C-alpha positions as CSV (number, residue, x, y, z in Angstrom):
1,M,124.6,181.3,181.4
2,T,126.1,182.2,178.0
3,D,128.2,185.0,177.4
4,D,124.4,186.2,176.5
5,A,123.1,185.6,179.8
6,V,124.3,189.4,181.0
7,S,122.8,191.1,178.2
8,G,120.1,193.1,179.9
9,A,124.0,194.7,180.7
10,D,124.4,195.4,176.8
11,A,125.1,199.3,177.8
12,M,127.6,198.5,180.8
13,D,130.4,199.6,180.1
14,W,132.5,196.4,180.2
15,L,136.8,196.5,180.9
16,T,139.1,193.8,180.6
17,L,141.6,192.6,182.7
18,S,144.1,194.7,181.1
19,D,142.1,197.9,181.1
20,V,141.7,196.9,184.9
21,A,145.2,196.3,185.4
22,E,145.3,199.9,183.6
23,R,143.3,202.3,185.2
24,L,143.8,200.1,188.9
25,G,147.6,201.1,187.9
26,E,148.5,197.4,188.9
27,T,149.6,194.5,187.0
28,P,147.7,192.0,185.8
29,G,148.8,189.3,188.1
30,R,147.6,191.2,190.9
31,V,144.1,192.5,188.9
32,N,144.0,187.7,188.9
33,R,144.4,187.8,192.8
34,M,141.6,190.9,193.5
35,L,139.2,188.2,191.2
36,D,140.4,185.5,193.6
37,D,139.8,187.8,196.5
38,R,136.5,188.8,195.3
39,M,137.0,192.3,195.4
40,L,136.1,191.9,191.1
41,V,134.0,189.8,189.5
42,A,134.6,189.1,185.8
43,V,132.5,186.8,183.2
44,R,132.8,186.1,179.6
45,R,131.2,188.4,177.2
46,E,132.3,187.0,173.5
47,G,135.4,184.6,174.6
48,V,137.1,187.3,177.0
49,R,137.1,188.1,180.6
50,V,135.5,191.2,181.1
51,V,134.6,193.5,184.3
52,P,131.9,195.6,184.9
53,A,133.0,199.4,184.4
54,A,130.8,200.4,187.9
55,F,133.3,198.2,189.6
56,I,135.8,200.1,190.0
57,D,136.0,203.4,192.2
58,G,138.9,206.4,190.8
59,D,142.3,204.3,191.2
60,R,140.6,201.0,193.3
61,P,137.8,198.7,193.8
62,L,134.7,199.2,195.1
63,A,135.1,199.2,198.5
64,S,131.5,197.5,198.7
65,L,131.9,194.7,196.7
66,R,133.6,192.5,198.1
67,G,131.9,191.8,201.7
68,T,128.3,191.6,199.0
69,V,130.0,189.6,196.1
70,I,130.9,187.1,199.1
71,V,127.1,187.6,200.6
72,L,125.9,186.4,197.0
73,Q,129.0,184.0,196.6
74,D,127.3,181.9,199.8
75,V,123.6,182.5,198.9
76,G,124.6,180.6,195.8
77,L,125.4,182.6,193.3
78,D,128.3,182.1,190.6
79,D,129.6,185.7,189.1
80,E,127.5,185.3,186.1
81,E,123.8,185.8,188.7
82,I,126.1,188.3,190.7
83,I,126.8,191.0,187.9
84,E,122.7,190.3,187.1
85,W,122.0,190.3,190.1
86,L,123.5,194.0,190.7
87,F,122.7,195.5,187.9
88,A,118.7,194.9,187.9
89,E,116.3,196.0,189.5
90,E,115.7,195.8,193.5
91,P,112.1,196.3,194.1
92,S,112.8,196.3,197.6
93,L,116.0,198.8,196.8
94,G,114.1,201.3,194.3
95,N,117.5,200.5,192.1
96,A,119.5,198.2,191.3
97,P,121.3,197.2,193.4
98,I,124.6,198.3,192.4
99,E,123.3,201.9,192.6
100,S,122.9,201.7,196.3
101,L,126.5,200.2,196.7
102,L,127.5,203.8,194.9
103,A,125.3,205.4,197.2
104,G,127.0,204.3,199.8
105,R,123.4,201.9,200.8
106,K,126.1,198.5,201.6
107,A,124.0,197.2,204.8
108,E,120.9,197.5,203.0
109,V,121.8,195.3,199.5
110,R,123.5,193.0,201.8
111,R,120.0,192.8,203.9
112,V,118.4,191.8,200.7
113,A,121.0,189.7,198.7
114,V,121.3,187.6,202.5
115,A,117.3,187.3,202.1
116,L,117.9,185.8,198.9
117,G,119.0,182.3,200.7
């Protein structure tokens, strides 16, 4: 998938890893560990690794994101596809999965994610 593959999310706010570190009050190294631990997901846009701003909840990663990302990874999606799926309209949810996660409906999102496999 190319940098433009997530172009459907052009209206989305993207944060560089430095921006994420600043918002979370963490070091860049800690942000990289969060990526490794699947607490956050990043893609490259114009050669720079970025994270959707919606993945940050105040001064921490969105709590329901990690388990959802792991489920999506388990069904075979890569990071670009994970972000694309989270921000695309999902008919069975009636909105984009990220909107359901933000509304506290993680079980419903994960049920739909498991069905992808």
